[in-house]
C-alpha positions, 0 to 999 in steps of 0.5 A: 320247378313249381311248388309241390312237384317231386324233387328230381333224382339224385343222379339228375341233380349231380349230372346237372352240377357236372359232378360224378360219383365213384366207389372204391373198394381197396380189398377188391382193388376196383373203382366204379365210376359213373359217366360224369366221373369217367369223362372227368378222368379222360375216359369215354363218358359211360359207367365203368368199373376200373382197376386201381392201375387204370385209374392211377394211370390217369392221375398225377403220381404225386396226387395218387400218394396224396389220396392214400394219406388223406384217406387214412387221416379222414378215417382216423379223424372221422371226417370227410376226405377232400383232395385236389387231383390233377388229371393226365392225358396219354402224353402225361400232360395236366388236362384238368384239376378235379376235386374229390370229396368222400366219406371213407370207412375202414373194414376191419374184417377185410382190412380194407378201406371203402369209399364213395364220393363225388368228383367235380372239376375245379375252375382253373384260374387265369394262366400266369396268376399265382393261383393258376400256377398253383393249380397247374403246377402244384406249387402248393404241394411242393411248398408243403413238402419242403416245409415238412422236410425242413421241419422233420430235419430240425425236429430230428436234430433237437436233443432236448425237450426245450429245444424241441419246443423252440423248433416247433414255435419257429415253424413257419407252416405254408399259408396258415402259421399259428401264433400260439402253441402249447404242448401238453403232457400227462402225469398220472391222471392229470393233464399238464403243460410242457411248454408254450409259445405266444401266450402271456407269462403264467399261461400254463397255470390253468392247463394243470387239470384232471384228464376227465375235464371237459377241455379239448386237449384232455379229450384229445389224450382220452380219445386219441383223436384230433379236435378242430375248432374253426371259430370262437362260436364252435369253441364256445358251443362244444366246450362251454366250461373251458371257453373262459380259459381260451377266451382271454387269449383272443384267438380265432381258430384252434387245432388240438392234435394227439401226440402219439409215439409207439402206439401210445398217446403221450400228450397233446399239441395245441396250434391256435390262430389269431384268424379264422382257419377252415382246416381243410383236409390239406391243412389237417394233413400238415398239422397231423404230420407235424404232430407225429413228428413232434411226438417222435421228437418229444419221445426221443428227447425225454428218453435222452434226458432220462438217460442223461440224468441216469448217467449223471447220477451213476458217474457222480456216484462213482467220482470221489469227492475231493473233500477238504484241502490238503495243507500246502497243496491244492487239487482240482478235477474235471470229469466229462462223459462221452456224448454217445449212447448212455454217456457212460464211459470208463474214465475215472480219477480218485484221491486216496488217503494213505495209511499214516495220514501224512500222504495221499495218492492220486489215481486216474484211468480209462477202462476200454470202451464207452458202454455199461460194461466199461463203467462197471469194470471202472467201478470194480477197478477203482474200488480194488486200486483204492483197497490196494492203496489203503493197504500201504503198498508202493505204486508199483505193487498197487498197479501190479495187483490191479492188473492181476485183478482186472485180468481175473475178472475179464471175459475168458474169450480174448475178443472180449478182453478189456484192459485199462490204462492207469497212472498212479502217483503217491504224493508227500505234501511236505517235500512235494516228492511224487512216486509215479507209476504208469500202465500205458497212460499218458505221461504227467505234465509239469507247469512250473512256477513261471509257466514253463511247461515240461513233460518229465519222462516217467517209466511205463508198463503195459496197460492193466489186465493184459499181463497178470505178471507185468511189472510197473517201474516207478519214477520220482518227481519233485513238485516244487513250490508254485508248480502244478502237475496235470494228469489226464485221460487221452480224451482231453488230448485227442478230442477235436481230431487231434493226435497225441502230438497236436493235442499235447501242443494245444494243451501246452499253449493253454498251460503256458498262457493261463494266468488264473488260479487252479480252478480257472485253469481246469475250466480253460483246459476243458474249453480248449477242447470243447468250447464254452462250458456248461454244467456237470459234476465237479466243474463245467462240461459241454454237451457234444463230446467225442471221448470220455475225459478225466483231468486232475490238477495237483498244485504245490502252494508257493511262489510263481504266477497263477495256479499255486501262487498266493496273492503276496508271493513272488516269482521263484528264482529257479526252474529245474528238471532232473533225469537219470540216464542208465548204462542200458538206456542210451536212448534217454540221452534224446529224452534229456535233449528234449527236456533241456529244450523245453526248459529253455523254451523262452531262452534267447538267443537260440544258438545258446540253446543249441550249445546247451543241448550239444554240451549236455549230450556230450557229457552224458555220452562221456559217462556212458562210454568211459564209466560203468555207472549211470548218470544223473542230469540236473539242469537249472535256470535261475535269475541272479538279478543281472540276467538268467543263467543255465547250469547243467550238472551231470553226476556219476559214480565213477572214480576217474576224473575227466581231463581236458585233451587236444585230440588229433585230427583223426582221433575218434574221441576226446573232444567233449571237454574241448567243446565245453571249454569253447562254448560254456561261459563257465565249467568245472569238474567237482569230485564227490564222496563217491564219483564226480560232477561235471558242470557248465553254465551259460549266461543269457545276458552275454550273447556275444561270449562263449556259446553266443 
């Protein structure tokens, strides 16, 4: 072309460059193409107006979806929409790859996109090369989609702001991974930094600034539009005042993207690169998608952290302070809320001073449910129970009144009825006597001074709130020096997929094997359920929880190893259990057998254990059959220095003394004392003022004698 000649028409230039032109109006659903664009689409080389369906049939299905996302992104950012498209033939084979570039706009009145752009074939790399495989098969798209899927999954699982930031810092983007990240938040009219990665310590200090500052992140928050800076020169030109802040980090490219959740820009995300990045539409699409997922993850994490803070404050306000120590006794407690919802549940414990100042009460309970209503009922019930106890009522009366109170404030609809389990124990610190009443709650567990663990039978009534006229019988226990009583809610027993039996066995193992003090034992019980502990309330907690947990330990100072024992104490000589078997409760003989086996858990040989259980069962049965009185069982294991012995004593109020008889082969009774004489090392019958006592002894050291 000679100087001074007119320029050729635009269409001629585009035709010479083998570039087609197209126009798309989404409201009409029509695409107009020129001859070159039609040919590139695999159609006859002439101008045509096509429907969206006709155009879509010529494109790879994945690429059609790609176009939609790129157009929306370009409109949001005010940039060009550029995308690579695979053209398919009638047999659904890729015949060429074209590049489309357009400047889309959005017609708000018609709620439609309008695009005019170009279409140009992309030269295909040599077959078999990495570039060729990417162009033909779309591996680069699959890599990006796989990355976004993994990133979305990882961010969705993050449960705290710090975990979200850690996940984001470890994202490896396909082909252009940033080596510097920062997440900005907004506090009032100030831009602050939430977290960063890849910057030197203290790098967040300069980023605390007013939102009207000429800084890219501040502009992103103000406008809600991304800022891409491909070179230091571009950064310095557009933001001369902010350039010194970025210059010292030695980056070459920067992307600032809005963090938008629920239609609100909550901050900005900075991705910085130590090498030049062109920020192609594909790269911008990836960054924008990650920014959206990051905003959602931060929003969820912030909400969860606020809920946890609210829950902690609420539960902490509802849990009592254990206060100063009780002379002769020690108390340790742990409370763990559930991991679901607001983490507010219905478990609680309490330590209540009683009138007179000498005694106190322990209470532990569980209101049905894990929601705000359960927590509210728990607070009301705990207050009511404390009031009844402070009035001086006995344990059975305290629970009866509490049950009537809960029934009265429950919903009238039976489907909405809430109940609660509870254990209430009145404690005399001087004698160690405990008066225990239970309302459907798990029974207490005793850890003796030598680490023997027993589950003493205690009477139980209905859960609170079910029957306003329910009775709650009491059981008297004695906490000997060096012993510890554990009471807990069912969450400690059943968490981790355990039922009541396997859960109790797990806790029994912890109680038997623990050698530390009382606080360490409380931590060990929590770790046995949840693993390594964390922070919270009166002791360590953890984050992933299945059910509320409350656990309370009461120890009586004295001899023994661990828990209640002082540094200069020695192992006590006696472990004992006591049980009443009433005439109307013959089934408690089975409970007595179980108690005796627990008492002799480490006895050797096992044959002597079987003998002790058999003889105890025989003596108790004789009392129920031959008298009309109740039987009191007392079993003691002691160490006299030359070996251990078990002494079992059964006392009743009957006047007739038993006599050793020789029953015939067909006799149906009379063999109880014969068995005692054969299997026991020593035995006897002692008259009392009212009634009598039958006892026997077995010696562990003499395994070859009677009972061995």
